[in-house]
C-alpha positions, 0 to 999 in steps of 0.5 A, a space after each residue: 544497444 540503446 542509451 539511457 539518461 540517468 539521474 543518481 546519487 553517490 555515497 557522498 550525496 552528490 547528484 550525477 547526471 549522464 548517459 549509459 548504454 545497456 540492453 534494458 533499464 534493469 541492466 542499466 540500473 545494475 551497472 550504475 550500482 556497481 559504480 556506487 551510483 544509486 539511480 533515482 531516474 532512468 529513461 531512454 534517450 528521446 523518450 519520456 521519463 521512466 521513474 524507477 523509484 515507485 515500482 512498489 507493489 508486485 503484481 503477484 499478491 503477498 500471500 502468493 509470494 509468501 507461499 512461493 518463498 516458503 516452498 522454495 525454502 523447504 526444498 532448499 533446506 531439504 537439499 534439492 538443487 536450485 534448478 530442480 527446486 525451480 522446476 518443481 515450483 513452476 509445476 506447483 504454481 497456481 498463479 499464471 503470472 508467477 508460473 510464467 515468471 518461474 518458467 523464464 527464471 528457470 530457463 535463465 538459471 539453466 543457461 548459467 545466469 544468477 537467480 537474482 539477476 533472472 528475477 530482477 528481469 521480472 520486476 512486475 512479479 518479484 519485488 525489489 526487496 526479494 531480489 536484493 535478499 536473494 542476491 545476498 543469499 547467493 553471495 553468502 551461500 545462505 539462500 535457504 535461510 534467506 528464503 525462510 526469512 522472506 517467507 516469514 516476512 511476507 506471511 506477516 505482511 499478508 496477515 497484516 493486510 488481512 487484518 485491515 481488510 477484515 476490520 473494514 469489511 463490516 463497515 463497508 457492508 453496512 454502508 453499502 446496504 444502508 445506501 441501497 435501502 436509502 436509495 430505494 426509499 428515496 427513489 420509489 417509496 417517497 414519491 408514492 407518499 408525495 403523490 398522495 399528499 399532493 392529491 389533497 392539495 396540501 403544501 409540502 414542507 421544506 424537508 419534503 420538497 428537498 427529498 422530493 427533488 433528490 428523488 426526482 434527480 436520482 430517478 431521472 439523472 442517475 447516469 449523471 451521478 454515476 458519471 460523477 462517481 467515476 470521474 471523481 475516482 479517475 481524477 483522484 487516481 490521476 492526482 495521486 499519481 503525481 508526486 505532489 498529490 501523492 505526498 498531500 494525500 499520504 500526509 492526510 492519511 497519517 493525520 485522519 481521525 480514527 484511521 490516522 492512528 492505524 496508518 501510523 502504526 502499520 507504517 511503523 510495524 512495516 518499517 521496523 520489520 522490513 529494515 530488520 530483515 534486510 540488515 539481518 541478511 547482511 545488506 548495508 544500511 544505505 541499500 536497506 534504507 533504499 529498499 524500505 523507501 520503495 516498499 513503505 507505501 507512504 510518500 511522507 515517510 519515504 521522504 523522511 527515509 531519503 533524508 536519513 539516507 543523505 544524513 548517513 552518507 554525510 556521516 550522521 545517524 538515522 534517527 534525526 530525520 526520522 524523528 522530525 517526521 513526527 510519524 514514528 512513535 518515540 519507542 521506535 526512535 529510541 530503539 533505532 538510537 540504541 541499535 546504532 550505538 550498540 551495533 545491534 540495530 537488526 535485533 532491536 528492530 525485530 523486537 520493535 516490529 513484534 511489539 508493533 504487530 500487537 499494537 496494530 491489532 489493538 489500533 484496528 480493534 479500537 478503530 472498529 469499536 469507534 466506527 460502529 457507533 459512528 456509522 449507526 449515528 450517521 444512518 440514524 440521522 439520514 433515516 430520521 430525515 426521511 421519516 421526518 419528510 414523510 411524517 410532516 405532510 401527514 400532520 398537515 394533511 390531517 389538519 387540512 382534512 379536519 
């Protein structure tokens, strides 16, 4: 049995390091949790570190997860046994990755394993939040209700993702078409005019020379520009993959003009909705915050959630470190404080999530309203420069002919 080195936190906030024997990283993580040690890193001995803190996104998309949870809930609610429900879900699945995972889970459950432990072994398909919720449903005997809540959660998350994609679709299409048109003008149309002007021996003005140089570079060294684009994307991904890079870029996303407001409200809605679902299912606040920290999708907010978890372990509240982030709006902080004092945090967060779902709609609409004229102005400036570069030699040519 392989040995794994780990770094983890206890409920009191103490950092522990050690070695544990287990068949896999997932089993080692589960063994540590049973000892009230919350793992931050686990890696095989004599191997490089494997971080378990940022396995955020499932390989199966959110819409597929929502459909899976909704179908599972319907079957359980109709009184169909778990094994038979899994068999039916496996046959109905149109997603190959989910189908293979369901085949494995169904086989494990038939052998006597718990559904949650079987799903935990397929973390590339089933996210941590879903696994935790299933585990809670198994313990409480309310697996059908839990799957219903998760179906609602993933359906709302899918709608949120669709809203953002649809809002960005129009500006992206306009920018791509505009780029292609400008590239065609600079690469093919402009050189024709320049050749004609040069045949008259006229001196070309500076804007025309600049565009002529750009045209020549695009035509003769297009592969260099293509390589630069790919290299920039590669370096961005590498930098974003580091802890410091991820934190800096995520901080910029929250402060960007136009986009920053949308990102903050999306994060607020996601935080409130996810935490409320977890608390409603009976998961304690520490474990719930740990799951939220993994799925929130922003390193700055994740760091604030970690500080809140440390504060809770020391006997403090959740709101202090979150308010210091200056990311979440005062409404959410106030609702969290009231929920802490009244003992109804899950209900307060559910209402807050519903409110900020509407706020996200307004923020996205405002963003598209601002982007459209901004894109038009930028394109007008670029096209105007091209026209100026063509028109100026014409005046010089007429003067030369006259």
